[in-house]
N, C-alpha and C positions, 0 to 999 in steps of 0.2 A: 664338222662339228668343232666348236672351240675346245682346245685341250683341257681347259679348266672345267668346262661343263661336262666333258667326258669323264674326267676323274671324279667329279662330284657325284655323277650317277653311279659310278663303280663303287664309291664309298657308301652310297645309300643302299645299293644292292647287296653289300657285304663282300664283294669280290676283292675290293681293296680295304685295308684296315689302317687304323691309326696306331702309332707307337709313341713312346716317350721321347723326349728331347735327347740329343746326344750328350755325352759327358763334356760339359762345358761350364766354365765359370761365368759366362755372359748372362746377366740378369734378364735381358730381353727374351731369352729362350723360354722363360717361364710362361710366356704368352702364346706359345705355339706347340703343336703336335706334328710329328712327321707322319708320312703315309707310306704304307708298304703294299707291294703288289702280290700276285698269286704265289710266287716262289720266295716270299719274304724279302724281295729286293726293295731297297729304299727308293721311293719315287722322288723326283726332284720338285716336289710341291709340299708346302707345309700349310697347316690350317690354324687360324687364330682361334684360341679357346673361348674368346668373348663374342666376337661377331661372326665366327664360322667362315670367314672369308679365306679363299685359297690364294696363296702367293707362290710364285716360282722361286726356287732356291737351288742353285748349283754351286756348291762350295768351291769347285775347282775353277769355274769360269766366271762367276759373278761374286760380288762382295755381299756383305750382310747389311748394307746401309738401308735397303728397302724394308727389311724386317725391323730394324731398329726404329725407323721412322714410324712404321705402322704401330709398333708396340707402344710408342710414346703418345701417339695421337688417337688411338682407338678408345672411344668413350662409352662403348656399348656395355650395358649391364643386362644380364640375363633376367628372365621373368621370375626366376626363383630367388633373386636377391631380396633380402629383407631390408626395408627402408625404415628409418626412424620417423617419428611424427615431425620432428624439426625439418628433416630433409624433404618431406612431402609438402610442407608449407612453403618452402623456398621455391620461387619461380625459376625454372630451368629452361633456357632458350636453346640449349644444345641438344636438340631432339635427334636421335639416331636416324640415319637415312632409311633404315628398314621400316621404322615406325612411320616416317613420312610417306613412304611408298604405300603402306597400308591405307593411309588416309586418302592419297591420290586415287588409288584403285576404287575405294568406296565412293568417292565423289564422281568418278567417271561412270561407275555402274549406276549411281543415282540418276545422273543426267540421261543415261541410256534407258533404264527401266521405266522411269517416270516421264520421259520425254521433256525434260526441263532444259532451259538454256544454260550454257556454260557459265554465264555471269551470275548464276544463282549462288555459286560458291564464293562470291566476293561481296563485300559490303559489311557495314557495321551490324546489320541485323543477323546475318549468318554467323559472324564472329561472336555475337552475343549468345546465340543458340549453342555454338560449340563450347564456349566457356562455361555456360550453364550445365551442359552435359558432363563436361570434365569435372566440374565441382561436385556434381551428383555422384560421379564415379568414385571420387576421393572420399566422399562421406559414407558410401555404402561399404559394408564389410563382406559383401558376397555378390557374385555376378547377378545381374538382373536382365530380363529381356526388354528390348527397346519398346515392344508393343505395350508394355505395362505402364510406360510413362508418356508415350506419344499421344496427344489429345486428338479428339475428333475434329474435323474441319469446322463443323457447326459450333463447337465449343470455342474454337479460336475466333470465329467471326463474332460471337457474342462478347468474348473477352476484349476484342479490339475496341468495341464501343464503350465498354465499362472503363477500360484504361484511358480512353480519350476523354471521357467525362471527368475522371479523377484528375487528369492533367489540366483540363479546362478550369476546374476549381482552383488548382494550384497556380495556374497561370493568372487567373483573375486576382488572386491575392498578391502575387508578385507584381503584376502590372499596376495595381493600386499603389504599391509602395514606390514603384519607379516613377509614376506620374506625379508624385509629390515633388520631384526634383526636375521634372520636364516642363519646359516652357511652351514648346510647340510640338505638334504631331502632324504627320502626313498620312493620308489614307489613299491608296490606289486600288483600282479594281479593273478587272478585264474578264472576258468570257471566251470560251472556245466551244467547238462542236465535236461531239463524239462521231467519228467518221463512220461508225457501224450503225448507229441508231438515229443519228441526226439530233440527238438530245443535246441541249446546251447547258453549260454550267458557268456560274459566276463565282469568282474568288475575291474576297476583300482582304487586303494586306495593310497592316499598320507599320508605320516607320517613325522612329524617334532616336534621339541621341542620348547616350548615358555612359558616363565614365570613359569617354574617349572612343566609344564604338557606336556604329550605326546599327540599330536593331531593326530587323524586318521580320514580322511575324504574320503568318496567314491566320486571320481570325475565323473565317467561315467560308465554306464552299457549298453553294446551293444550286439546285437545278432550276432553270428558268425556261420560259416557253419560247422566247425570241431566239433567232439564230442568224448567223452571218451568211449572208448570201455570197508547119515546120518540123519541131522537136517531137511532137506526137507521132508523126509519120515514122520517124526513125525508131521510136520505141515499139510501135505496133508491128513494124516489119522485122523487129529483132536485128537491127543493123548496128546496135551500139558496140557489139564485140569487135567490129571492124575498125573502130576508132581508137586512137591512142589515149584520148580523154573522152569520158562520157558526156553526152549533152544533157544539160539541166533544163527542166521545165519550170516556168514561172508558176507560183502558187499565190492566189489572191491574199491569203491570210499570213504569208511569210514575208518578213522584212527583206528587202534587197534581192528578192528572188528574180526580178526582171534583170537586174545587173548580173547576177550569177548566170542566168541563161545566156545573156549577150557575151559574157566572158568565155563561156564554154563553146559558143559558136565560133568566136574569134580564134580560139586555139586550134580548132580542127576544120576551119572553113574550107581549106584546099582539099582535105580528105573527103569532106561531105560532097563537094562538087564532083570529085572523081568517082565516088561510089554511086551517086545519082546518075552520072553519065553512063556508067556501066549498065544501069537498069533502065536507061532511056527515060529518066524522070527529072531532067534538068529544069522542067517548068516549076518545080517546087521552090527554086531559088531565083526565079525571074524578077521578083519584086524585092530581093534582098541585095543590098550593096554593102560590101565589107567596110567601105569608108564611112558609111552612115552608122554602121554598128560601132566602129571605133570612136566616132564622134559622140555617140550616145554614152559609151563607156566613160569617156572623159567627163561628160556632163554629170553623170550619176555618181561618180566616185566620191565627191565631197559629201553627198547625202549618205552614202554608206558609212564613211568615216564618222560623220556626225552621229548617226543613229547608234553605231557601236559604242562610241564614247559616252553618249548620253544614256546608254542602257546599263552602265555600271551599277552594281548593287551595294558594294561595301565601301565606296568612296563617294564624296559629294559630287553632284552633277548639276544642281539647280543653278549655280553661278555660271555654268557654261551655256545655258540656253540662249541668252542674249547675244553673246559673240557668235554662236553657230547660226542663229537666225540671220544675223548680218551677213555671214559668209554664204549662206544659202541664197540670199537675195542677190548678192554680188555674182554668184554663179549663174543666176538667171538673167543677168544683164546682157542684152543683145549686142553683138559685135558685127562690124561690117563684113568680116570674113565668114560669118555663120551662113550655112545654107538655109534655104527657106524652111525645110523640114525642122532643122534645129531651132530656128526662130519660133516656129509654132510650138514645139515642145517646151521651150523656155517660157513662153507666154502662159502655157497651160500650168507649168510648175509654179510660176509666180502667183497665178490665181488660186491654186491650191494652198500655197503658203499663207496667203492673206485670209483664205477661208478657214483653214484648219488650225493654224497656230494662234494661240491665245496667250498674250503676255500680261501678267499681273504685276502689281507693285512689288510682290515678293521676288520676282525674277530680277528686277532692277536692283533691289536691296541686296540680293545674293551676289550679284555681279560686283556691287560696290564693296562687299565684304571679302572679295578676293584681292590681295595686295597687288597682283599684276594688273588688275583692271579698275582699281579704286578711283582713278582719275576720271573715268567715264568720258573719255575724249570724243567718243562718237556721238555724244549728245550735245545739245546746245547748253549754254550757260544756265538758262532758266530751267531746263530739264534736269540738269545736275543739281541745282539748288532744290528742286522739288523732291528729288530722290533723297538728298541729305535731310530735308525736313521730315520725310516719311520714316527715315531711320530713327530719328529722335522720337517721333510719335510712337513708333512700334516699341521702342525701349520703355516708354512711359506706359503704353497699353499693357505690356506684359509684366509690368512692375519690376523690371530688371534694375532700373536705376535706383529705385527706392530700396530694393533688397541689398544691393551692393553698398549703398551709402550707410545703411544700418549696420552691415557687417564691418565696414571700415570704422564707423563710430564706436562700435562695441570693442573692436580690436584696439583702437587708440585709447579708449577709456581704461581698459585693463592694463595697458602697457605704459601709460603716461605716469611719470614720476612727479610732475608738477602740474597743478591745475590752472594756474593763471598765466603761465608762460605762453606767448603766441607761437603757434606751430607753423613751421615752414613746410609746405607740401612739396614732396619730391616724388614724381611719378615714373620717370624713366632714367635709363643709364645716362642719357644726355644731361638731365637735370642734376644727377649726382656729380658728374664731372664739372658742371657749371658751379655747383655749390662748393665743391672742393677748391675751385679757382676764385671763389668769392664773387661770383656773378649773380647769385640769387640772393635777393633781399626781400624783406616784407614789402608788399605792394598794396594797392587799393583793392577793395572788394571786387570790382569789375575785372581787374586783372586776374585775381584769384579764381573767379568763376570761369574765366576763359581758360585758365590752365587746367581746370577740372573737367573741361568739356572734352571727353575722349574722342568724340566724332571729329572735332576740329583738329585735335592733335594727330589723329590717324590720317586725316587728309594731308596735313602739312609734312608729316614725317617722311624721311627718305628711308624706305624699307627695303631690306635685303630679303628676297624670296628665292631661295635656290631652286633651280629647275628640277622638276620631278618630285619635289617635297609634297607630302600629304598636306592638304589644306587644313584639315582638322588638327593635325599634329602641330602645324604652324600656330594656330590660334591657341592651342593648349600651352605651347612654349611661351607665348606672349600674353598669357592670361593675367600675369602680374601687372603688366603695363596697361593692358586694355581689359580691365575686369568686366565692365559692362558689355562691351562689344564682343568679347570672347564668348560670353554666355549666349548672346543673341546669335552669333555666327554658328556655334555648335548646335544650337536648337534648330535654326532655319536650314542649315546645310545638310541636316539629316533627312530632309524631305527630298525624295528622288525626283528627277526631271521626267521620268516616264513610268509606265506601268510594267516595265520589263520584269520586275520581281514576280508579279502575278503570272506573267506569261511563262516564266521559267517553271513555276509550279504546274502549269498546264502541260508542259512537256513531260514532266514526271507522271502526271495523271494519265497520259497516253500509255505509259507502261503498266498502269493498273487496269484501265478499261480495254483490255485486249480482246481479240475476236472471241475467245472462249470464256470470257468473263463479263458477259453483258447482263447478267441478272443481279449485278451488284446494286444495292439500293443507294440513293443519294446520301442517306445518313451514314452508311458504311464507308462510302467514298470520302465523305467529310472527315470521319474519324481516322481513317488511314492517313490522309494528308496532314491532319492536325498532329497526330502522333509523330509522323516523320519530321515535320517542321519544328515541333516543340522540342 
């Protein structure tokens, strides 16, 4: 038994007693009591009067630095201490270790008694609950039983829908205000199947740009009637534990799962051959060639990279669709060195690209609005001119040009000190330098119109776009130079390239519709998701 634990038990039983500190002028001794044995002999352990901790102390063999350090660092206050109202209102992050231990023990027992996952004690919801209970404890002037304030599960269920409805009304009012300053919105949707009941759900997500941020909000989740329609042997025979890396199985509804499966086979292919040989089951790999697997991995890697980048939620992705489509098609180009199988796979992939990928004018415009790809060199001259024409048309359709011109006119009207003096238009830093050098002078109306054409200026400008810089931040930083184009860019680039945002919501939904929670109504599911997203 640990010596300290033995002495602690003797003190609790009364066989050992505490006595006052020795005759010393050291102030730190006020924090400790000495301990005495059965024959009143002094034991070489002292106890802190605040935290009750035992510390070894042998005056002849060891110094007193340990006791000094503990006396200065011990922050524990006994339960009998009287607190002022001011001290109770001040947030104190220095929680004593003994108090933390009580909370840890309570959480551990909760997970054990109620058979809850350990992750239940993490997250904003659990933190909100704890803060609410702590606030209640501070407001009450007497102890109360937990059962008097813990609600019934049915009450909680009903309250979820009430809170969701209140939040929806608040959201509608907020959204109405937001949309007054929003030029374009994007709507994505996707559905998934409950693996336990085969019921399918559809979530609709709204996307728009406001104040430099991309907003993604789940509007509604509803139940629908339609639904989505080697390695298995190792899993069934429980041979996974014999491998250094587990084998992955492809899933029809999971992106890149085929590539993950091939990568997992490549890592342990030699081990698989050896294990199957021991079981006299080599025939399972008769039609599998490791070289073919590795060729397929090389072929599919660009598609994985593209899907992961295009699935970003908080950064623009629409401008990346055109470049990645080109890369995908280049990946599918057949080479002389390709095996016949790889050639067949490439042809099939190319057919799927042509069948599934749909490019609109917005994809081309978004690519044009990225400084790195604004030249559109992959297109023909007529195609580039067509994109530029559509940019101007979109500016006019959205009313951005008229809005900015009115703002500029209003600003100049308020700031102008002379009414009849001809104004020289200066749009960029380059123009400012030319003006300073005497290079800008009044010109014809045609030249002035050309200088006001932001699209033409954006095309001709030599733009510095640092690698890795946020595209939205770049447009915000250049909004003074390109007032019209920046409004268009921020509005258009808030629309995502994929429905990944809705799919991420489904992954969270799977945590709600668990095996023992299959009676949850679609309305309750919608309310839970909306509250979490809101």
